C-alpha positions as CSV (number, residue, x, y, z in Angstrom):
1,X,-5.6,-24.5,4.5
2,X,-9.0,-22.2,5.7
3,X,-10.3,-22.5,9.4
4,X,-13.9,-21.3,10.5
5,X,-14.2,-18.1,12.7
6,X,-17.6,-17.4,13.7
7,X,-19.0,-19.1,10.8
8,X,-16.7,-17.0,8.8
9,X,-14.0,-18.8,6.1
10,X,-10.9,-17.2,6.8
11,X,-7.8,-18.5,4.4
12,X,-5.0,-19.7,7.1
13,X,-2.2,-18.2,4.3
14,X,-3.5,-14.7,3.9
15,X,-1.2,-11.7,4.8
16,X,-4.3,-9.8,6.2
17,X,-5.7,-9.6,9.5
18,X,-9.0,-10.0,10.6
19,X,-10.5,-7.3,13.1
20,X,-13.4,-7.7,15.4
21,X,-15.3,-5.0,17.3
22,X,-15.4,-5.4,21.0
23,X,-18.2,-7.8,21.1
24,X,-16.2,-10.3,18.8
25,X,-18.3,-9.5,15.8
26,X,-17.1,-7.9,12.4
27,X,-16.8,-4.4,12.4
28,X,-18.5,-4.3,9.3
29,X,-19.5,-7.0,6.2
30,X,-19.4,-5.7,3.5
31,X,-16.5,-5.2,2.9
32,X,-15.1,-7.5,5.7
33,X,-13.2,-6.1,8.3
34,X,-9.8,-7.0,7.5
35,X,-6.6,-5.0,8.1
36,X,-2.8,-5.5,6.9
37,X,-0.6,-7.1,8.6
38,X,1.3,-4.0,9.4
39,X,-1.7,-2.5,10.6
40,X,-2.3,-5.4,12.9
41,X,1.2,-5.1,14.4
42,X,1.0,-1.3,15.2
43,X,-2.3,-2.0,17.1
44,X,-0.8,-4.6,19.0
45,X,2.4,-2.6,19.9
46,X,-0.3,0.2,20.8
47,X,-2.3,-1.8,23.0
48,X,-5.5,-1.1,21.4
49,X,-6.5,-4.7,20.5
50,X,-6.5,-7.8,22.2
51,X,-4.9,-11.0,19.7
52,X,-7.1,-13.8,19.5
53,X,-5.3,-15.9,17.1
54,X,-1.6,-15.5,16.0
55,X,-0.3,-16.7,12.7
56,X,1.5,-20.3,13.4
57,X,4.8,-19.9,11.2
58,X,5.1,-16.3,10.6
59,X,7.3,-13.9,12.7
60,X,8.7,-10.7,12.4
61,X,11.7,-9.0,13.5
62,X,13.4,-5.9,14.5
63,X,16.5,-5.6,16.0
64,X,15.5,-5.6,19.5
65,X,12.3,-7.3,19.5
66,X,10.7,-10.5,17.8
67,X,6.8,-10.8,17.4
68,X,4.4,-13.1,15.9
69,X,2.0,-11.8,13.3
70,X,-1.6,-11.6,14.7
71,X,-4.4,-12.6,12.0
72,X,-7.5,-12.3,14.4
73,X,-7.6,-9.2,16.6
74,X,-10.5,-7.9,18.8
75,X,-10.7,-4.2,19.7
76,X,-10.1,-3.0,23.7
77,X,-13.8,-1.8,23.3
78,X,-17.4,-1.8,21.6
79,X,-17.3,0.9,18.7
80,X,-21.1,1.4,17.8
81,X,-22.1,1.0,13.9
82,X,-23.6,4.0,11.9
83,X,-27.0,3.3,11.6
84,X,-26.8,4.8,8.0
85,X,-24.7,3.7,5.2
86,X,-22.4,6.5,3.8
87,X,-23.1,7.6,0.2
88,X,-19.7,7.6,-1.7
89,X,-18.9,5.8,-4.8
90,X,-17.8,2.9,-3.8
91,X,-20.6,2.0,-1.9
92,X,-22.8,2.6,-4.9
93,X,-20.5,-0.3,-6.8
94,X,-21.2,-2.8,-3.8
95,X,-24.8,-2.1,-4.0
96,X,-24.9,-2.8,-7.6
97,X,-22.4,-5.9,-7.6
98,X,-20.0,-3.9,-9.5
99,X,-22.5,-4.5,-12.6
100,X,-23.3,-1.9,-15.5
101,X,-27.1,-1.1,-14.9
102,X,-27.4,-0.8,-18.6
103,X,-26.1,-3.7,-20.5
104,X,-25.7,-5.9,-16.8
105,X,-22.1,-6.9,-17.2
106,X,-19.9,-7.1,-14.4
107,X,-17.0,-4.9,-14.4
108,X,-13.8,-4.0,-12.3
109,X,-14.0,-0.9,-10.5
110,X,-11.6,0.9,-12.9
111,X,-13.9,0.4,-15.9
112,X,-17.0,2.2,-13.8
113,X,-18.4,5.1,-13.5
114,X,-21.7,7.0,-11.7
115,X,-24.5,7.9,-13.7
116,X,-27.2,10.4,-12.5
117,X,-30.9,9.4,-13.8
118,X,-32.0,12.1,-13.2
119,X,-28.8,14.9,-14.4
120,X,-27.8,16.8,-11.9
121,X,-28.8,20.2,-14.0
122,X,-32.0,19.4,-13.7
123,X,-31.8,18.8,-9.9
124,X,-31.2,15.0,-9.3
125,X,-29.1,15.1,-6.9
126,X,-26.7,12.9,-5.6
127,X,-28.7,10.0,-4.0
128,X,-29.4,6.6,-3.7
129,X,-32.3,6.8,-5.5
130,X,-30.6,8.7,-8.6
131,X,-27.3,7.1,-8.9
132,X,-26.7,3.9,-10.8
133,X,-23.3,1.9,-11.8
134,X,-22.3,2.4,-15.4
135,X,-19.6,0.9,-17.5
136,X,-17.4,3.9,-19.5
137,X,-19.0,2.2,-22.7
138,X,-22.8,2.1,-22.1
139,X,-22.1,5.9,-19.9
140,X,-20.7,7.2,-23.1
141,X,-23.3,6.0,-25.5
142,X,-26.2,6.8,-23.3
143,X,-24.6,10.3,-23.1
144,X,-24.2,10.6,-27.0
145,X,-28.0,9.8,-27.5
146,X,-29.0,12.2,-24.8
147,X,-27.3,15.5,-26.2
148,X,-29.0,14.3,-29.8
């Protein structure tokens, strides 16, 4: 069963919770700002968020409290976005859609590595323009031919 919230398709059976910014929009789009149900409970108890929607048939209990598990939360106040995307391994993989830039096959994160187009030993930095996603087979093959 699915339902839509502001044009976003959400699986109602999911154990995760959508976290929205203070203006009602997701905090991030890629990856979508989703938190675990345990984190959602903690935020609700500390009153850091407003509960928009709860799971219909899902309740958690402690010896003294019974609480419905939230499915959509909104932050109490608006938190501005950064005007830049942080350079990280995960973000490089997302940019390249988990696709090796040499063989063009799609891989899982554990089978990928980052390759510097201009090697660091030749003053190539870890920047968006100099780093690509590579599978371990292509990376090993490329480096073997480079040393000859």
